[in-house]
C-alpha positions in Angstrom: -28.1 -3.7 -28.6 -28.5 -5.9 -25.5 -27.2 -4.9 -22.3 -24.1 -6.1 -21.1 -24.2 -8.3 -18.0 -21.8 -6.7 -15.3 -19.0 -9.4 -14.7 -19.7 -10.4 -11.1 -18.9 -14.0 -11.3 -15.7 -13.4 -13.0 -14.8 -10.8 -10.4 -14.7 -13.8 -7.6 -12.3 -15.8 -9.9 -10.0 -12.9 -9.9 -10.1 -12.5 -6.2 -9.5 -15.8 -5.2 -6.5 -16.2 -7.9 -5.1 -12.6 -6.3 -5.3 -13.6 -3.0 -5.2 -17.3 -2.6 -2.6 -18.4 -5.7 -1.6 -21.0 -6.1 -5.1 -22.7 -6.3 -6.8 -25.1 -8.6 -9.6 -24.6 -11.0 -12.0 -27.2 -8.9 -10.8 -25.3 -5.7 -12.1 -22.0 -7.2 -15.3 -23.7 -8.6 -16.1 -25.4 -5.0 -15.3 -22.0 -3.0 -17.3 -19.8 -5.5 -20.4 -22.4 -6.0 -19.6 -21.6 -9.8 -19.5 -24.3 -12.6 -16.3 -25.7 -13.3 -16.7 -24.9 -17.1 -17.1 -21.3 -16.5 -14.3 -21.2 -14.2 -12.0 -23.0 -16.7 -13.0 -20.5 -19.5 -12.3 -17.0 -17.2 -8.8 -19.0 -16.3 -8.3 -19.7 -20.0 -8.7 -16.0 -20.9 -6.4 -14.9 -18.1 -3.7 -17.4 -19.2 -3.8 -16.3 -22.9 -3.2 -13.1 -21.7 0.0 -14.3 -19.6 -1.3 -13.0 -16.4 -1.5 -17.1 -14.9 0.5 -20.0 -15.5 -0.1 -23.7 -14.4 2.1 -25.7 -12.3 2.4 -29.4 -13.4 0.1 -30.3 -10.2 -2.5 -28.3 -12.0 -2.4 -25.3 -9.8 -2.6 -21.8 -10.9 0.0 -19.3 -10.3 -0.4 -15.4 -10.9 2.7 -14.3 -13.1 1.6 -10.6 -13.6 0.0 -9.1 -10.6 -0.3 -5.9 -11.8 -1.8 -7.0 -15.0 -4.3 -8.9 -13.3 -5.3 -5.8 -11.1 -5.7 -3.5 -14.1 -8.0 -6.4 -15.7 -10.2 -6.7 -12.9 -10.4 -2.8 -12.3 -11.9 -2.5 -15.8 -14.4 -5.2 -15.1 -14.8 -3.7 -11.6 -15.7 -0.1 -12.9 -18.5 -2.0 -15.3 -20.0 -3.8 -12.1 -19.7 -0.5 -9.9 -21.5 1.6 -12.5 -24.2 -1.1 -12.6 -24.9 -0.6 -9.0 -26.4 2.4 -7.4 -24.4 3.4 -4.2 -25.9 5.3 -1.4 -23.6 8.0 -0.2 -24.1 7.7 3.7 -22.4 9.4 6.8 -20.9 7.1 9.0 -18.3 7.2 11.9 -16.2 4.1 11.6 -16.6 2.8 15.0 -17.1 -0.5 16.7 -20.9 -0.7 15.7 -19.8 -0.5 12.1 -17.1 -3.3 12.2 -19.4 -6.3 11.5 -21.7 -4.6 8.9 -19.2 -3.5 6.2 -15.9 -4.5 4.3 -13.6 -1.3 3.9 -12.5 -0.9 0.4 -10.7 1.6 -2.2 -9.9 4.9 -0.5 -11.2 3.8 3.0 -9.1 0.9 3.1 -6.2 3.0 2.6 -7.3 5.1 5.5 -6.9 1.7 7.5 -3.6 1.2 5.9 -2.5 4.7 7.0 -2.1 6.0 3.8 -4.7 8.7 3.8 -5.7 10.7 7.0 -9.7 10.5 6.1 -11.8 7.5 5.0 -14.1 10.1 3.5 -15.3 9.2 0.1 -14.3 5.8 0.5 -16.3 2.3 -0.5 -18.0 0.3 2.3 -19.7 -2.9 1.0 -23.0 -4.1 3.1 -25.1 -7.0 2.7 -28.7 -7.0 1.8 -28.9 -8.6 5.7 -27.2 -5.7 7.0 -27.9 -2.7 5.0 -30.8 -2.0 7.0 -28.8 -2.1 10.3 -26.3 0.3 8.7 -29.0 3.0 8.0 -29.7 3.3 11.8 -25.9 4.1 12.3 -26.1 7.1 10.0 -24.5 9.9 11.8 -24.4 13.7 10.1 -20.7 14.1 12.0 -19.7 11.3 10.5 -17.5 10.8 7.1 -19.4 10.4 3.7 -18.7 6.8 2.3 -20.1 5.2 -0.7 -22.0 2.2 0.2 -22.8 -0.6 -2.3 -24.9 -3.5 -1.8 -22.6 -6.4 -2.3 -22.4 -10.1 -2.7 -22.4 -12.1 0.3 -19.5 -14.1 -1.2 -17.0 -11.5 -0.2 -18.3 -11.8 3.3 -17.4 -14.9 3.6 -13.9 -14.7 2.7 -13.2 -11.2 4.3 -10.1 -10.2 6.0 -9.2 -8.5 9.1 -7.3 -5.2 8.6 -6.4 -3.3 11.9 -9.5 -3.9 13.5 -12.0 -3.8 10.7 -12.7 -6.3 7.8 -11.8 -5.8 3.8 -13.3 -8.1 1.2 -9.9 -9.0 0.3 -6.5 -7.8 -0.5 -6.9 -7.6 -4.7 -10.1 -6.2 -4.5 -9.1 -3.1 -2.3 -6.2 -2.7 -5.3 -9.0 -2.8 -7.8 -11.1 -0.6 -6.3 -8.4 1.9 -5.4 -7.7 2.0 -9.3 -11.7 2.6 -10.2 -11.6 5.3 -7.6 -8.6 7.2 -9.5 -5.8 6.3 -7.3 -3.1 5.8 -9.9 0.2 7.6 -9.3 3.2 6.6 -6.7 0.2 5.8 -4.0 -1.0 3.0 -6.1 2.6 1.5 -6.4 3.5 1.8 -2.9 0.0 0.0 -1.5 0.3 -2.6 -4.5 4.0 -3.6 -3.0 2.7 -3.7 0.4 -0.4 -5.7 -0.1 2.0 -8.2 -2.4 4.3 -8.8 0.4 1.4 -9.0 3.1 0.0 -11.9 0.8 3.6 -13.8 0.8 3.6 -13.5 4.5 0.1 -15.0 4.8 1.2 -17.8 2.5 4.3 -18.6 4.5 2.2 -18.7 7.9 0.3 -21.2 6.2 2.9 -23.5 4.9 
């Protein structure tokens, strides 16, 4: 059996749809650098599942945000399983700020939902991984560090003085890390209203 390629490109489409809808297929293709045909196919699959709809002007709007996140989390599990994380003890201070993106449980800590970021996900790029190694500290919290696509550093957002890879990815990673229950629903609602607030500021 041939090995299934992890759906890394598909995740970029999910990320832009979740955080930036309404958005068009050409816009997604331009921002991600992926070809139009590929983006069109991913979008068509999501529309068949009723996660998305298209406005008369050709913009894509997410109808079922929770459905999209659960779909994303399935793909995300495959992506993270294909990578080898490094468990690293780090202190989340200013030196760390520009080198990583906080996601999953470490983003829950930034949101004030849990008291410790231990066991959370940090994304770093190949360029910044070496610098990160120099910050290892036996007194620090253990994080799962993944070397990840530079794309997420280009679209990063700020959250309480640190950076995250985008709102949707935090939710997908929470599910992969096993955060179901009321906490997920609570954070989901907070994030959706934050995205709506950002949209209103842009308009």
